C-alpha positions in Angstrom: 20.8 0.5 -42.0 17.9 -0.5 -39.8 16.3 1.4 -37.0 18.7 0.3 -34.2 18.0 -1.0 -30.8 15.0 0.6 -29.0 15.5 1.2 -25.3 12.6 -0.1 -23.3 11.5 2.4 -20.6 8.2 3.5 -19.1 6.1 5.8 -21.2 5.7 9.0 -19.2 2.8 10.5 -21.1 -0.4 9.2 -19.5 -2.6 9.1 -22.7 0.1 7.5 -24.8 0.7 4.9 -22.1 -3.0 4.1 -22.0 -3.3 3.8 -25.8 -0.2 1.6 -25.9 -1.5 -0.6 -23.1 -4.8 -1.1 -24.9 -3.1 -2.1 -28.2 -0.5 -4.4 -26.6 -3.0 -5.9 -24.2 -5.1 -7.1 -27.1 -2.1 -8.4 -29.0 -0.8 -10.2 -25.9 -4.2 -11.9 -25.3 -4.4 -12.9 -29.0 -0.9 -14.4 -29.0 -1.7 -16.4 -25.9 -4.8 -17.8 -27.5 -3.0 -18.7 -30.7 -0.3 -20.5 -28.9 -2.8 -22.5 -26.9 -4.6 -23.6 -30.1 -1.8 -24.2 -32.5 0.6 -25.9 -30.1 -1.8 -27.6 -27.8 -0.3 -25.8 -24.8 -1.8 -24.8 -21.5 -1.5 -21.0 -21.1 -2.6 -18.8 -18.2 -2.2 -15.0 -18.4 -2.9 -12.5 -15.6 -2.6 -8.9 -16.4 -3.1 -5.9 -14.1 -3.2 -2.4 -15.6 -1.5 0.6 -14.0 -5.0 1.6 -12.7 -5.5 -1.9 -11.1 -7.9 -3.4 -13.6 -7.7 -7.1 -14.2 -7.4 -8.9 -17.6 -7.0 -12.6 -17.8 -6.8 -15.5 -20.2 -6.8 -19.2 -19.5 -6.7 -22.0 -22.1 -8.3 -24.4 -19.6 -11.9 -24.2 -18.4 -10.8 -22.7 -15.1 -7.9 -20.4 -14.4 -7.5 -21.7 -10.8 -6.9 -25.2 -12.1 -3.9 -24.0 -14.1 -2.7 -22.1 -11.1 -3.1 -25.3 -9.0 -1.0 -27.1 -11.6 1.6 -24.4 -11.4 1.7 -24.7 -7.6 2.1 -28.5 -7.8 4.9 -28.1 -10.2 6.7 -25.6 -8.0 6.4 -27.8 -4.9 7.2 -31.0 -6.7 10.6 -31.2 -5.0 9.0 -30.9 -1.6 6.4 -33.5 -2.5 9.2 -36.0 -3.2 10.3 -35.9 0.4 6.7 -36.1 1.8 6.3 -37.7 5.2 4.5 -41.0 5.8 0.7 -41.3 6.0 0.8 -41.6 9.8 2.7 -38.3 10.2 0.3 -36.6 7.7 -2.7 -37.9 9.7 -1.1 -36.4 12.9 -0.6 -33.1 11.1 -4.1 -32.8 9.8 -5.2 -30.8 12.8 -2.3 -28.4 12.2 -3.4 -28.1 8.6 -6.9 -27.2 9.6 -5.6 -24.5 12.1 -3.2 -23.2 9.4 -6.0 -22.9 6.9 -8.1 -21.0 9.4 -5.1 -18.7 10.1 -4.7 -18.1 6.4 -8.4 -17.1 6.1 -8.0 -14.6 8.9 -4.9 -13.1 7.4 -6.5 -12.9 4.0 -9.6 -11.2 5.5 -7.5 -8.7 7.3 -5.4 -8.0 4.2 -8.5 -7.5 2.1 -9.9 -5.1 4.7 -6.6 -3.1 4.7 -6.9 -2.9 0.9 -10.4 -1.6 1.1 -12.2 -4.8 0.1 -14.9 -6.9 1.7 -16.0 -4.0 4.0 -19.7 -4.9 4.2 -19.5 -7.0 7.5 -17.6 -4.2 9.4 -19.4 -1.8 11.7 -18.8 1.9 11.9 -16.3 1.7 14.8 -14.4 -1.0 13.1 -14.2 1.2 9.9 -12.9 4.1 12.0 -10.2 1.9 13.5 -9.3 0.7 10.0 -9.2 4.2 8.6 -6.9 5.4 11.4 -4.6 2.5 10.7 -4.5 3.2 7.0 -3.8 6.9 7.7 -0.9 6.0 10.0 0.5 3.6 7.4 0.3 6.3 4.7 2.2 8.7 6.8 5.0 6.2 7.4 5.1 5.3 3.7 5.3 8.9 2.6 8.0 9.6 5.2 10.0 6.6 3.9 9.4 7.7 0.3 10.6 11.2 1.0 13.7 9.8 2.7 14.4 7.5 -0.3 14.1 10.5 -2.6 16.4 12.6 -0.5 19.0 9.8 -0.4 18.8 9.3 -4.1 19.2 13.1 -4.6 22.2 13.2 -2.4 23.8 10.3 -4.3 23.1 11.9 -7.6 24.7 15.2 -6.5 27.7 13.3 -5.2 28.1 11.4 -8.5 27.7 14.7 -10.4 30.5 16.3 -8.4 32.7 13.3 -8.9 32.1 13.3 -12.7 32.8 17.0 -12.9 36.1 16.5 -11.1 37.0 13.7 -13.4 36.0 15.8 -16.5 38.3 18.7 -15.3 41.2 16.3 -14.9 40.6 14.8 -18.3 40.4 18.2 -19.9 43.7 19.3 -18.3 45.4 16.2 -19.6 44.0 16.8 -23.1 45.3 20.3 -23.1 48.7 19.2 -22.0 48.8 16.6 -24.8 47.6 19.2 -27.4 50.4 21.6 -26.4 53.1 18.9 -26.6 51.9 17.6 -30.0 51.5 21.1 -31.6 54.1 21.8 -34.5 56.4 24.8 -34.0 55.3 28.0 -35.7 57.7 29.7 -38.1 59.2 32.9 -36.9 57.8 36.2 -38.2 60.2 38.3 -40.2 58.9 41.6 -41.4 61.9 42.4 -43.7 61.8 39.1 -45.6 60.5 39.1 -49.1 59.3 36.3 -51.3 62.1 36.7 -53.8 60.0 38.4 -56.5 60.2 41.9 -55.2 57.4 43.5 -53.3 57.0 44.3 -49.6 57.3 42.1 -46.6 55.0 39.2 -45.9 54.9 35.7 -44.6 57.9 33.6 -45.5 56.9 30.9 -48.1 59.2 28.2 -49.5 56.9 27.2 -52.3 57.6 28.7 -55.7 54.8 30.8 -57.1 52.5 29.2 -59.7 50.9 31.1 -62.5 47.2 31.4 -62.5 46.9 30.0 -66.0 48.9 26.8 -65.1 45.9 24.4 -65.0 44.2 26.2 -67.8 47.1 25.6 -70.2 46.9 21.9 -69.5 43.1 21.8 -70.1 42.4 20.5 -66.5 39.7 21.5 -64.1 39.7 21.3 -60.3 37.5 18.5 -58.9 35.7 18.7 -55.6 36.2 15.3 -53.9 33.3 15.9 -51.4 30.7 16.2 -54.1 29.0 12.9 -55.0 29.4 11.6 -58.5 26.8 12.6 -61.0 24.3 9.8 -61.9 24.5 8.3 -65.3 22.1 9.6 -68.0 18.6 8.3 -67.4 19.4 6.9 -63.9 16.9 9.1 -62.0 14.1 8.2 -64.4 14.8 4.5 -63.8 14.8 5.0 -60.0 11.4 6.8 -60.1 9.9 4.1 -62.3 11.2 1.4 -59.9 9.7 3.2 -57.0 6.3 3.5 -58.7 6.3 -0.2 -59.5 7.1 -1.1 -55.9 4.3 1.2 -54.6 1.8 -0.4 -57.1 2.8 -3.9 -55.8 2.3 -2.9 -52.2 -1.1 -1.4 -53.0 -2.2 -4.6 -54.8 -1.0 -6.8 -51.9 -3.0 -4.6 -49.5 -6.1 -5.0 -51.6 -5.8 -8.7 -52.0 -4.8 -9.5 -48.4 -3.8 -13.0 -47.2 -7.3 -14.0 -46.1 -8.5 -15.4 -42.8 -6.3 -18.2 -41.5 -8.2 -20.9 -39.6 -6.6 -21.7 -36.3 -6.3 -25.4 -35.5 -3.8 -27.7 -33.8 -0.7 -28.4 -35.8 -0.6 -32.2 -36.4 3.0 -32.5 -37.5 5.0 -33.0 -34.3 8.2 -31.3 -35.5 6.4 -28.3 -36.9 4.4 -28.0 -33.7 7.5 -28.0 -31.6 9.2 -25.4 -33.8 6.1 -23.2 -33.8 5.8 -23.5 -30.0 9.4 -22.5 -29.5 9.1 -19.4 -31.7 5.7 -18.3 -30.4 6.7 -19.0 -26.8 9.7 -16.7 -27.0 7.6 -14.0 -28.7 4.9 -14.2 -26.1 7.4 -13.9 -23.2 9.0 -10.9 -25.0 5.6 -9.2 -25.5 4.8 -9.8 -21.8 8.1 -8.1 -20.8 7.5 -5.2 -23.2 4.0 -4.4 -21.9 5.2 -4.7 -18.3 8.0 -2.1 -18.9 6.4 0.3 -21.3 2.9 0.5 -19.6 3.9 -0.1 -16.0 1.7 -3.1 -15.8 1.9 -6.3 -13.7 2.0 -9.5 -15.8 2.1 -13.1 -14.8 2.4 -15.6 -17.7 2.4 -19.4 -17.2 2.9 -21.8 -20.1 2.9 -25.6 -20.0 4.1 -27.4 -23.1 2.5 -30.6 -24.4 5.2 -32.5 -22.5 4.4 -30.7 -19.3 7.5 -28.4 -19.2 6.9 -25.1 -17.4 7.8 -21.6 -18.8 6.9 -18.5 -16.8 7.3 -14.8 -16.7 6.4 -12.3 -13.9 6.9 -8.6 -13.5 9.9 -8.0 -11.3 10.0 -11.8 -10.7 7.2 -11.5 -8.2 4.9 -14.4 -9.4 3.6 -15.1 -5.8 2.7 -11.5 -5.3 0.8 -11.2 -8.5 -1.0 -14.5 -8.0 -1.9 -13.5 -4.5 -3.4 -10.3 -5.9 -5.3 -12.3 -8.4 -6.7 -14.6 -5.7 -8.0 -11.6 -3.8 -9.9 -10.6 -6.9 -11.3 -14.0 -7.5 -12.0 -14.7 -3.9 -15.7 -15.5 -4.4 -14.9 -18.0 -7.1 -12.2 -19.6 -5.0 -14.7 -20.1 -2.1 -17.1 -21.9 -4.4 -14.5 -24.5 -5.5 -12.6 -24.7 -2.2 -14.4 -28.0 -1.3 -12.6 -29.7 -4.2 -9.3 -29.2 -2.6 -10.2 -30.5 0.9 -10.1 -34.1 -0.1 -7.8 -36.5 1.8 -5.5 -36.8 -1.3 -4.9 -33.0 -1.7 -4.7 -31.6 1.8 -1.0 -32.5 2.3 -0.1 -30.6 -0.8 -2.3 -27.8 0.4 -0.5 -27.8 3.7 2.9 -27.0 2.1 1.3 -24.4 -0.1 -0.4 -22.7 2.9 2.8 -22.6 4.8 4.5 -20.7 2.0 1.4 -18.5 1.6 1.4 -17.5 5.2 4.9 -16.1 4.9 3.9 -14.2 1.8 0.8 -12.8 3.4 2.5 -11.9 6.6 5.2 -10.0 4.7 2.7 -8.1 2.6 0.6 -7.3 5.7 3.6 -5.9 7.5 4.0 -3.5 4.6 0.4 -2.6 4.7 0.8 -1.9 8.5 3.7 0.4 7.8 6.4 -2.1 9.0 9.6 -3.3 7.3 9.5 -0.6 4.7 13.3 -0.4 4.4 13.3 -3.4 2.0 11.1 -1.7 -0.6 12.4 0.4 -3.4 10.9 3.7 -4.7 8.6 2.0 -7.2 7.2 -0.5 -4.7 6.6 2.4 -2.2 4.7 4.3 -4.8 2.5 1.3 -5.7 1.8 0.6 -2.0 0.9 4.3 -1.4 -1.5 4.2 -4.4 -3.1 1.0 -3.1 -3.6 2.5 0.4 -5.0 5.7 -1.0 -7.6 3.7 -3.0 -8.3 1.7 0.2 -8.8 4.9 2.2 -11.3 6.2 -0.3 -13.2 2.9 -0.2 -13.2 2.9 3.7 -14.4 6.5 4.0 -17.0 5.9 1.3 -18.3 2.8 3.2 -18.2 4.6 6.5 -20.2 7.6 5.1 -22.7 5.1 3.6 -23.2 3.4 6.9 -23.6 6.7 8.7 -26.1 7.9 6.2 -28.0 4.6 6.5 -28.0 5.0 10.3 -29.2 8.6 10.0 -32.0 7.6 7.7 -33.0 4.7 10.0 -33.0 7.0 13.0 -35.1 9.6 11.1 -37.6 6.9 10.2 -37.8 5.8 13.8 -38.2 9.4 14.9 -41.0 9.9 12.5 -42.8 6.7 13.5 -42.4 7.5 17.2 -43.8 11.0 16.6 -46.8 9.5 14.8 -47.3 7.0 17.6 -47.0 9.8 20.2 -49.6 11.8 18.4 -52.0 8.8 18.3 -51.4 8.1 22.0 -51.9 11.8 22.9 -55.1 11.9 21.0 -56.4 8.8 22.7 -55.4 10.2 26.1 -57.3 13.4 25.4 -60.4 11.5 24.4 -60.2 9.3 27.5 -59.8 12.3 29.8 -62.8 13.9 28.2 -64.8 10.8 28.6 -63.7 10.5 32.2 -64.7 14.1 32.9 -68.1 13.6 31.4 -68.5 10.5 33.5 -67.7 12.4 36.7 -70.2 15.1 35.8 -72.8 12.5 35.0 -72.2 10.8 38.3 -72.6 14.1 40.2 -75.9 15.0 38.5 -77.4 11.5 38.6 -79.0 11.5 42.2 -80.8 14.8 41.7 -82.1 13.7 38.3 -83.3 10.3 39.7 -85.2 11.9 42.7 -87.0 14.4 40.6 -87.9 11.8 38.0 -89.2 9.4 40.7 -91.4 12.1 42.3 -92.8 13.0 39.0 -93.6 9.4 38.3 -95.4 9.0 41.7 -97.6 12.0 40.9 -98.6 10.4 37.8 -99.1 6.9 39.3 -101.0 7.7 42.5 -104.9 8.0 42.4 -106.5 11.3 43.4 -108.5 9.8 46.3 -107.8 11.4 49.6 -106.5 9.1 52.2 -108.7 10.7 54.9 -111.8 9.3 53.1 -110.7 5.8 54.1 -113.1 4.4 56.8 -111.9 4.7 60.3 -112.7 1.1 60.9 -110.4 0.0 58.2 -107.6 2.1 59.6 -108.2 0.7 63.0 -108.1 -2.8 61.6 -104.8 -2.2 60.0 -103.4 -0.7 63.1 -104.7 -3.6 65.1 -103.0 -6.1 62.7 -99.7 -4.2 62.5 -99.6 -3.0 66.1 -96.2 -1.9 67.2 -95.0 -1.4 63.6 -93.9 2.1 62.2 -96.4 4.1 60.5 -95.2 3.5 56.9 -94.9 -0.1 57.5 -98.4 -0.3 59.0 -99.8 1.4 56.0 -97.7 -0.6 53.6 -96.3 2.3 51.8 -92.6 3.3 51.3 -91.2 6.2 53.3 -90.7 8.5 50.4 -94.3 8.1 49.4 -95.5 8.8 53.0 -93.3 11.9 53.1 -94.8 13.0 49.9 -98.3 12.4 51.2 -97.6 14.1 54.5 -96.2 17.1 52.7 
């Protein structure tokens, strides 16, 4: 009988969805690896979980190289109509300006999504936070409007279906009344022809109860299944036991580890590639629907033919999200794409990327939300809620760092003030002592000098000097003051006279 067709729909239970995603993710990565080895194909797989975590696989050495090949394949038709070298040389300055514009748009978009917030100051984070809050209000208002519109549509459809059901039931009742057989009339005085009272009229002759018994026949129930032949159940049980034993033996033996290597036969490799490619695309679609994940799968065959799958056919959106995650790695290899031979291709790719980024940025700014469905609005709301958490966390971190820095400055200034105050007190004390010392210095010097004179002068009385000597001195120093004539200082004379 088979199990029938399984309807793919999102798993509502969160735990079951996470378990299913983990199992199918591992299987998808394994299938992509096997396809790249067996069929010599170039495979790139980008997988975002419902929580926003990135899983990726690339058969080449660098994922971005495969994405570059995909972009060149997509824009191959535009490259066929490329302008001349003179025109490209004239447009090189425009390419440089466009590249700078793309960098600015990407930086702004990363900030709105709560990424690369380290260079922003506190006031810039506050402006960004207010912008995200306004956008969230607009998104929630739009989501509420979409839900109300959908609810009104469902109620209207329900009313229409109920009206249609009533009409159909009325028609069925009329058909049943018209097709019903007429009922025989009831006659209470009619008998069955064998005596007895009244009853329902019957045209069939009565049959004796022993009619079938006389013929040796028994009534057979057609709904009962036929009885199995003798010994059939035992044979079925034995066959089931044998099958279980064979399965158990196969499980014990296993098929062994198969070594993965490139299939050398060209036809076998093509057939295997066709089958495994279809299975891989199917698995990508299933994990995208069941687990609400975003998947981007790119496959290049050995002949260079492209096969791709993207959730909701939004390959550019998923790749743009992946580029935001791998921004640092892209910066490291950006110099490789700036050569003269690649910039014209980059110019076309940047022009397409500018349109995509501007459209996405309008949605992040709360503009042009009418073009989004309910699922896209919910995803955008979740992204902005996560962004708001990161912005507020970064702002709180900056404020705490500023507070700690100010506290350290305050502490250092307080210590410096204490040192300066101590030095000031010491200098004031020294200055006060110097003033006191200057005030007491003349008295101390005069007393000490008089004491020294008493000790130095001889005890001989000056009156004992001969008068002739004094007269000679006065004659020599006539007209001079007394202390000069004697040859002594005034303080000594005053001491002597006293």
